C-alpha positions in Angstrom: 66.0 -6.6 -17.6 62.7 -5.1 -18.5 60.4 -3.7 -16.0 57.2 -5.4 -15.2 55.4 -2.5 -16.6 57.1 -3.1 -20.0 56.7 -6.9 -19.9 53.2 -6.9 -18.8 51.1 -4.1 -20.2 48.5 -3.9 -17.5 50.9 -4.2 -14.4 51.2 -0.5 -13.7 47.4 0.0 -14.0 46.8 -3.0 -11.8 49.3 -1.8 -9.2 47.6 1.7 -9.1 44.2 0.0 -8.5 45.5 -2.1 -5.7 47.0 1.1 -4.1 43.8 2.9 -4.4 42.0 0.0 -2.7 44.6 -0.1 0.1 44.3 3.7 0.7 40.5 3.7 0.6 39.9 1.0 3.3 40.8 0.8 6.9 42.6 -2.3 8.2 39.6 -4.1 9.4 37.6 -3.6 6.2 40.6 -4.6 4.1 41.1 -7.8 6.3 37.3 -8.6 6.0 37.5 -8.3 2.1 40.7 -10.5 2.1 39.3 -13.1 4.4 36.1 -13.3 2.2 38.3 -13.7 -0.8 40.5 -16.4 0.7 37.4 -18.3 1.8 36.5 -18.6 -1.8 39.7 -20.4 -2.8 39.8 -24.0 -3.7 43.1 -24.5 -2.0 43.9 -23.5 1.7 45.8 -20.4 2.4 47.9 -20.5 5.5 50.7 -18.1 4.6 50.5 -14.6 3.0 53.5 -12.4 1.7 52.1 -9.0 1.9 53.2 -6.6 -0.9 56.3 -6.4 -2.8 59.8 -5.5 -1.3 59.8 -1.8 -0.6 56.0 -1.3 -0.7 55.9 0.2 2.8 55.6 3.9 2.2 55.3 5.1 5.7 54.5 4.0 9.4 50.7 4.0 8.8 51.3 1.4 6.1 53.3 -0.8 8.6 50.7 -0.4 11.4 47.9 -1.2 9.0 49.7 -4.4 7.6 50.2 -5.4 11.3 46.6 -5.0 11.9 45.4 -6.9 8.9 47.9 -9.8 9.9 46.3 -9.9 13.4 43.0 -10.5 11.8 44.4 -13.2 9.3 46.1 -14.9 12.4 42.6 -15.5 13.7 42.0 -17.6 10.6 45.2 -19.5 10.8 47.0 -17.4 8.2 50.6 -16.3 8.9 51.7 -13.0 7.2 55.2 -11.9 6.4 56.8 -8.9 4.4 60.2 -8.1 3.2 61.4 -4.6 3.6 64.4 -2.2 3.4 62.4 0.5 4.9 64.8 1.5 7.7 63.0 4.7 8.5 60.1 2.8 10.0 59.7 1.9 13.6 59.2 -2.0 13.8 59.3 -2.1 17.6 55.5 -2.5 17.9 55.0 -5.1 15.1 53.4 -8.1 16.7 51.8 -10.1 13.9 54.0 -10.0 11.0 57.3 -11.7 10.3 59.5 -9.0 8.8 62.5 -10.0 6.8 64.8 -7.1 6.4 66.9 -6.9 3.3 68.8 -3.9 4.5 71.2 -3.9 7.5 70.0 -0.6 8.5 66.5 -1.9 9.6 66.8 -2.1 13.4 66.5 -5.5 14.9 63.3 -6.5 16.6 61.6 -9.6 18.0 59.7 -10.1 14.7 62.7 -9.2 12.5 65.0 -11.5 10.6 67.6 -11.0 8.0 67.6 -12.5 4.5 
């Protein structure tokens, strides 16, 4: 199976731009931009899968996703992620449904197994 970067020539560049934007904004600014973008959609958005499996690099990413999810929830949008990031502390996650794809991820009230 070919990687996305080989199949889709601009995938890596696109992913790097997304990471730059994510790292350049705080959670509230990112949420505001996302909410504005969603408001322009023809179809309603009520669920958002955040990132790709394994995209949580560190605790700050998880905390930021939870804050973005809190803001999206105010607009009726549920947020979920898949992760195998067992090194993160999920105990304070309040606004994301976390599906753990690794048995090493500790169980919590917002965690489920795939």
